[in-house]
N, C-alpha and C positions, 0 to 999 in steps of 0.2 A: 441221456441221449448223446451220442457222439456228434461232434461238430466237424464238418469237413472244411479243410482250408482251401479257399479259392485262390487261384493265382491273381496277383495284382492286375488291376485293369490297365490297359495300355494308356500311357500318358500320365499315370499316377505318379506323384512325387515320392521318392524313397524316404523311408523313415529316418529321423535324425541319428538313431543308433546305428543303423545300417550304413548311413553315409559316413559317420565317424570311423566305423570299422574299415570301410573301403579306403578311406584316406590313410589310415594307419598302415594297411597292407601295402598301399602304394609307396608310402614313405619308407617302409621297411625294405621294399624291393630296391628303391633308389639307393638306400644306404648300403645294402649288400653289393649293389653294382659298383658303387664308388669304392668300397673296400676291395672288391675283386680287382678293380682297375688299378688300385694302389699296389696290390700284391703283384700284379703283372708288370707294373712299372719297375718295382724293386727287382723282380727276377730278370727283367730285361737289362736293368742297370748292371746286375751281377755278370751277365753274359756279354755286356757291351764291349768289353775290351777285345776279346778275340773276334767278335763279329765286325767291330769297327776296323780292325786291322785286316780283316779278310775282305773288306769292301762290300759286304752284303747289306749292311745297315747304315744308313746315313740319316741322322736326325730322328731315328725311331724313338729314342728316349724322350726327346722334347715333345714329339707328337703324342706319345703315350701320357706324358705328364700333363699336357694340355687337356687331353681327353678326360683324365682323372679329375682335373680341376673342375671341368664343366660338370662331370657327374657328381662331384662332391657338393658343388653349389646347388645343383638341382635337388640333391638329397637333404638340403638344409644344413650342410656341414661347413658353412661359411661363418667367419667370426662376427658375432652379433653383440657381444658383451665383453668389456674389459674391466676387470675388478682389480683395483690397486689399494692395498691396505698398508697402513703404517706411516703415511706421509704426514709430516708436521712442519718441517722447515724446507724441505727440498721442493724445487719448482716442479709442479705437476706436468707442465708442457715438456720440460727437459726429460723427465722420467718417461713420458709417453714416447718421445722420439727415440730414446735409448732402447726402449722395449721393442720397437719396430713392428708392432702388431697393427695391421690395417683392417679396418672394418670391412666385412663382406669378403675378405680374402679367404681362400681355403684354409681351414684350421689345421689340417695335417701338414701343410707346408710351413707352418710356424715352428721354429726351433727353440724350445724353452731353454736349453742349456746355453746356446749362443746369446739369447736375450739376457740371461742371468749374468754372463760375463760382461756384457755391455753395461748393465746396471751397476755392477761392482766397480766399474771404472769411474763412476760418478763420485765426487768427493763426499757427498752426504750419505751415501749408501755403505753401511758396514756389512750387511748381509742381505741376501735376497733369495726367495724361492719362487720359481715360475712354473706353472703347470697348465696343461690343456685340460679343460673339462668339457667333454663331448656332451651335446653336439656342437656348441657354438660359443663357449666361454673361455677366455684367458684369465687366469687368476694369479695375482702377484702379491706376495707378502714381503714387505721391506722393513728392515730395522735400520734406523738412522743412527749415525754417529752423534754422540752427545757433545755439544759445545762445552769446552772446558776453559780455554784461555785464548787470548789474542797474542800472536807472535809477530814481532817486528824484526825484519832482517833485510839488509840492503835497501833500506827506505821503503820497503813494501810490508803491508800488514796482511796477516792471514788469520783465519779462525782455525783452531786446532782442537782435537779431542784429547782425552787424558793420555793416550799413548803417543801423542805428538803428530798424528796423521793430519795432514792439511785437509780441511773440509772445503773452504771457499775463501776467496779474496774479494768477494762482492757483497754489497749491502750489509756492511758490518756495523752500522750505527746502532742497530737494535741489540748488539752484544757489547756495548760500551761498558757495562758494569762488570764484565769478566776481568780477571787478572791479566796484566800485560807483562809478557816476558820479551826480552830484547837480546839479540845477538845470535851468532852462529852456534848451533847445538842447543839453544835454549828450548827449542820445540820438543826435543827428546827428553829434556830434564825438567820440563815445566811442572810436572806433578810433584817432583822432589821439593822444590821451593814453595809451591803453593800449599802443600801439606804441612810443611814446617811453620808457615805463617798462619795457617788456619788454626793451629793449636795455640796461637797467641793473638787473640782477636784485637786487642788494643793496638798492636802494631799493624796487623793486617789491614785494618780499615783505613790506615793512613798511608799505605804504600801505593805510590803512583805507578811504579814499574820495578821489575826485577831484571837486572842486567847480568848476563853471563859473560865474564871477562876471560878472554883467551881460552874459552871452553874449559876453564878450571874452577873458577870460584864465582860467587855471586856478589854483586853490589846492589843495594836497595836505594831507590830514589823516593823520598817521601813527599807528601803533598805540599810542603813548604820549601822544597828544593834541596833539603839536606841529603847528602849522599852518605850511606853507611856501607863501609867496605868490610865484607865478611871473609873469614879464612877459608882456605881450600878444604881443610879438614875440620871436623867437629863444628859444623855450622850451627847445629842445634844449641850447643853450649854458648856460642857467641850471641845467638838470638835471646837466650835466657838472660845473659848479661845485659843486653840492650834493654830488655823489658824491665829489668830491675833498676837500671839507671833512669829510665823514663818514669817509673813509678815513684822513685825517691827524689829525683832531681829535675824531672821534666827536661831531660837533656835535648830532646828533639825540638823543644820550643826555644832553645837558646839561639843567639845569632851566630850560627855556625855554618860553615860551608860543607864540611865533611867530618865524619867520625870514623876512625880506623880501629877496627877490632881484630885485626889479623894476628896480633901478638897477644897471647892469653894473659901475660903478666903486666900489661900496660895499656893505657888508653891514650890515643893520639887524636887530637882534634885540630881542625883548621878553622880559624875564625873567618867570618864573613868579610870583615874588614880588618886587615892586619894592624896591630897596634904600632904606632910610629914611635921610634926611639925618642925618649925624653918626654913623651906625652905624660901629663899628670904632674911634672915637676914645675915648680913655681919659677918664673923667670926673675932675673935680678933687676932691681929697680935702677934706673939710671937718672 
């Protein structure tokens, strides 16, 4: 027996499936209206120059843009979620401000490329990717610079990466275990001396600072205050020589002010306290 479908009684509540379908159709209409408004705004913007100078349109673009914003918000195209990945050291609030995304603002009005440029201006940010994910999400992937060394120049201290790029000059206490390089140009050449020392662990663990002298050669300051002057060329061979002297004679533990290794065929040392003339000679009895 066939069943006849009776129309719903007046005042009856719509079924959940029908209600959801109606909401989806309404949302779809609002989205289409917002996109159509955006297209109209772009077309008007393209024609704005001759119309503006012809005196026929005044403020039409702003009015159209405002209308599109209202339509977009009504269609659920406002920013409701901001996803940022890759942060470890960078300050989240600073990154948020540079991103420039405002919650509930029209998502189409957000410029991902401009936001990316602002993020790249931050010291911690090495690379960034910014994207709009409709209908309501801004997604950001950040790769931070890796702290490599501390650089001191003009009595100011900076954190730098391996390439010498300055990351930050703030809150540096947590990076106190990193190598310290000093002097003009030492930022760009930090990897050079750090790599040479890393291959000689017994020396590296005692170096307090590596100083670039006249942007030409390195001098090392050790933990007991001894300064070792390295040559401009063949720095690696000089460090090998120093490592051998330390292993055989504990030269860094002597009462010395400086060790000069700039000449390959000789070793010059400066004593911590100069020997006075006649010291050690017995005086005459009177």
